[in-house]
N, C-alpha and C positions, 0 to 999 in steps of 0.2 A: 235512343229508347234501348237498343240492343246492350250497347254499351253500360248504360246504366244499371243494366240488371231487369228493366220492366219488361223486354221481351224475348223472345228466342229466335235466331235466324237458324233455317234448316240447311244451310252450306255455307262453306267458305267462299270467299271471292276469290281466291288465288290458290288453285291446285293443280295446274299445269304440269308442274314435275311429276306428279304421279300417274296423271290420265295418258300423257303422251309419252308412247312407248319409248323414242328416242332418249326423253329427258328423264325417263325412270332408269335407262341402261346408264345414261352419265351421270346421275348423283348416287346411284349406289354403287359404280364403281369408283367414282372419287371417294364415297365413305369408306368403300374397302382399302383402297390405296392407303386412305389417311390410319387406317388403326393397323395396317401392318407396320407401316411405319411407328407407329407407336409403341406396337408390340417389340418391334425390332430395339428400339431405343430404352426398353425399360428390363430392368434385370428380374422384375416380379413375373408371376405365370402369364402368360399372355391370355386376353380375353378372347371367348370364343368369338367366331364371324360365323354366323348361321347363313348371312347373306351371300357371303364368298361362295357356299357350296350350293346354294337354292339357285343361284342366277347361272344359267345358261351362258356359255361361252359368246359375248355378241359385240358386232362391229356396227356402228352407226353410220350409215348412209344418208349424207345430203347431196341433192342434186340441183338444189337452188342456183348455184353457180352457172350450172349451164343455160341456165334461162336468162342470165343477166346480160345486159346490154354489153358490160364491159368484160369482153370473153378473153381479155389478155392476162387476167388473171388466173386462167387456166394454162397458158402458155400458147394457145391458139388465135389464130388470124380471125379477122371477122368474118373469115368465109367458111369455117368449117362447120360440119354437119353438126346437127344433133347428138347424133350419134356418136362421133368422136369426143364431143363436149361431156356427154355423159361417163363416156368412157374413162375421161380425166380425173371426174369426182369418184370414178370407183377404183382408183389405183390401191387407196388402202385396203380395200374388200379382196382384190385381187392378190393381194400381198398375203393377208391373211387366211384365204381359202388355200393358198399354195404351200403352206407352211408344212413341214414334213408330220407334226404332231396333229394336224388337221386332216391327214392323208383318209382317214376313214369316216370324217363326219359325213352326216347328211345334214342339210341346211334348212331352215325354215323363213321366207323372207315375209315380213309383216308391214304395210303403210304404219306410219308413227301414229297419226290422228284419225283412222278410220275405224269404225267399229263393226260389231255383229260379224266376224270373220271377212267381212269382204277386203277383197285383194290378197289373200293370204296365199303364199304357194311353195310347196315342198319342193327345194332346188337341189341339183348335184354337183354343179360347175359353174364357174363362173360366167360364161356365154348366158345360161339361164337366169342369171342374175340380170346381166346387162338387156337380155331381151324382155323380161317382165317391168324393170324399171321404165325401160323405154315405151312400155303398151300403157302403163299406169301412170305416165307422165301427166295425164290431163286430171288425175286423182288424187295422186301424192307426189311431194317432192322430198319427203324425210322418208326414211325406212330405217328397220333395224334387220339384221341378217342373225340369226341365232342357230346355236349348234342344236340339232333335232334330236329330241330325247327318243330313240327309235326302240328302245325295249321297256316299255311301261308297264306298268302294273294292268292287268286285264282283269273283266269281270264278265262270265260268260263268254271268254275269248274276244272282248271287245274292249276298246280303249274307253277311259275316261279323264274326265278332270274334275276336281272339287271345287264348287263356289262356296266361299266363305264368307259371312260378312262382318265388317269391321264398322264400330260405331266411334268417331272422333269427336270429341267434347272440349269446346273452349280451346283453352290455349296452355297446356294440352295434355288429355288424358285419351286412351285408346284401349278400345276392350274389343274381344273377338267373340263374336256369338258362338255356343257351343253348336248349336245344330248346322248342320251343313248337308250340302247338294252333292250329291254323286251323279254328274251327267254323262253318259255312256253314248256311245255310237249306236246308231242303227244296225250297221252293218259291221261284221266281223274283222277284227284287225288282220291284216297282211302287210308283209315288207314291199308289198308291191304299191308305190308312192301314187300309180295311177290312178287306185280306188280312194279318191280324195276323201269321200263321206266315211271312210274307215279310219282316217287320220285327224280331222277337223272336227272337234267335238262341241263346238260354239252352237248352243239354243239355235240360234237363228239361222245357222248352217244346216244344222240337223234337219229343221222343218222341211227341208226338200228331199228328203230321204225316206221313201215309202217303205222302208223296213222300222224307221224309228215310232215308238208309241211311249206315250208319258209312262205309263204302266211299267214297261220293261226298262226305258232308258234312263228315269228321273227316280234317283234312290236315296231313302234314306241310310243312316249309317247302322243303323239295325239290319236294314236289307243286306247292305254290304256285308256285314259281320256272318249273315245265312249262306250268300253267296261265295264267301272266300273258303267257306268249310267243303262247300259242293264243288268247288274249283280244284278243292286240296290245295289250296296256297295257305293252310291253316289245317290243324289236326283235328281242330274241335273249336267251340264258341269263345272258350277262355282264351286260346291262342289268339284266335281272329280278334278279340276284344282287346287285347295287349297289344298287338299291332295297329289297331284304329287308334289307340290312346297313344301310340307312339307318332303318329302320323298328325293327330291333333295336337301334341306337344310342339311337334316342327313346325307346324302352322302357325301356332302362338307364337313361339321364338322368333320366325322369320318377320312377322305382323310387326313385332315389338321392335326388332332392330330397323325395319325398313323406316320405323316413322324416326327412330333415331336417326337416321342418315339425313333426314331434312329439317335437324335443329339449326336455327340460324339461316338457312336458305331462304330467307322471305320473297325473295323475287318470282319461286316458282310454287312454295307452299307457305301460306300466312295463316296459321290457327287465329281465331280473334275470339276472344273472352264474350261469352255469351251465343256462341253459334255451335252447331254441331252438325254433322254430315254421316252418313253411311257410305262406305266403300265397299264395292263387290271386289274379291280378291279371289283370281283364279290360279290353282295349284295342279302340278302333277306328281304321281309320284311312280318311281320305278321300279323294276322287278325285284331291286335290292330295298324297296321301301325308302328310298331317299325321296325326300319333298322339294319341288323345285317350284319357284313364283315364276306363272306364266305372264300376268298383267294385273292391273288395279284400274276399277272402273268407278270413279266418283259419281254419285247420284245413280246408281243401277236400277234397271228396267226390271221393277218387281213382277210385271206381268210376265215374263219371261218364263217363270219357274213353273208356271201352270197351276190348276187347280189341287192337283195333288198334295202339294207343299204348301198351300195357302197356311195353313195352321204354323208352318215357321216363321211364316212374314207377320204373322199376326202375333207371334209371341215376341220376335224384335221389336216390334212397334210398341208392344207394351212396356218391353224391358226399355226402349229408349224413352219412351214418356217418364218412366220413374226416375230413370238416371240423368238424361240429358234436360229435362225439363223441371221433374220434381226435385233434382237434387238428390235423392236417396242414395243409397249403397248399392252397388252390382250384387250383393251376397243374394243368393236367391232368384235372379232375375235371369240365369243362363248366359250373362255376359262374365266375359273373364279378362279382368283388366291386365294388359300386357304392355303398356308404356305409360309413364307419368313424366313429362317433363318438370324439372326441376328450376326453380326462380333463380338461383344464383348463376352467374356466368361460368362457362365453361362447363365441361363434361358432356354426355349424351344423353343425359336424363336419365330414370330410373327404367330398366328394361325387367320386366316381370317375365322370365324366363323359368319354364319346365323342363330339367334335365332329364332325358331319359338314357 
């Protein structure tokens, strides 16, 4: 009934390539490498690659072999300890962390398939990675280790990330909803990474911070604009509005190229005609207004946004009905088309980018 057009389904069956942090890192890296080769091979002007700048340096960690019955694949005998086997799995991680160009990095370690901020830890050295992976071996066997963006843009001296909502329709058009949420920590930012609540801004995680309040920590863009003037990161509201527009353009460009990266990767992302799905995209902005993509969440929990921003979700749902179900144009809905997959073979689809 869905494929015939009689009904609409509100999710895709296969989208693990976006939801699992390790696969997100793998497939975006694969796309970036392919585009770099394409740019090097052509005499025309190279195509912009927003994903390359948007993805923090990432190492994928797979510890499943440490729990395999066949320990010979790790070069260890059957009597080797779990610690030894995990260290064998982390050789690439050790090498990446020890590179001279990474000497000044702080790192953030995230389980690949766990959500709501569970298991995330800021680490400074390889031994901390080993210890954390070992501690979490009952929870996760796959992780990503990423460069930690330690100079984020602050609002009222607090770190924040932006939650944006994308709508993917059929096979395939992708839209980004204009209204977004700025989700701030309740605790002021500090370079002391033991102050975990100042660094991890996930809404579920922030709920345990006694300093967190929805009124002060969950913000609309209009509120962000006023705060930027008070914080003196902008001279006036006009300048703040221009900077916010630059951030929004960056999120749209990144989102468009993100879905372009999965063209043809049907084993991990298979859009189907007649289906649609919402994705919650988390972005971080640094003090130079560079936008980074943190993660992608299919089927986001809209209850996490709180009552203050229920209007945004109501607007998103109304726009979804118009565009995904009624088949209307996105014009006037608050949705901006950022990607449309072409029918012919080859290419990466049409990425609707706004250049700033």
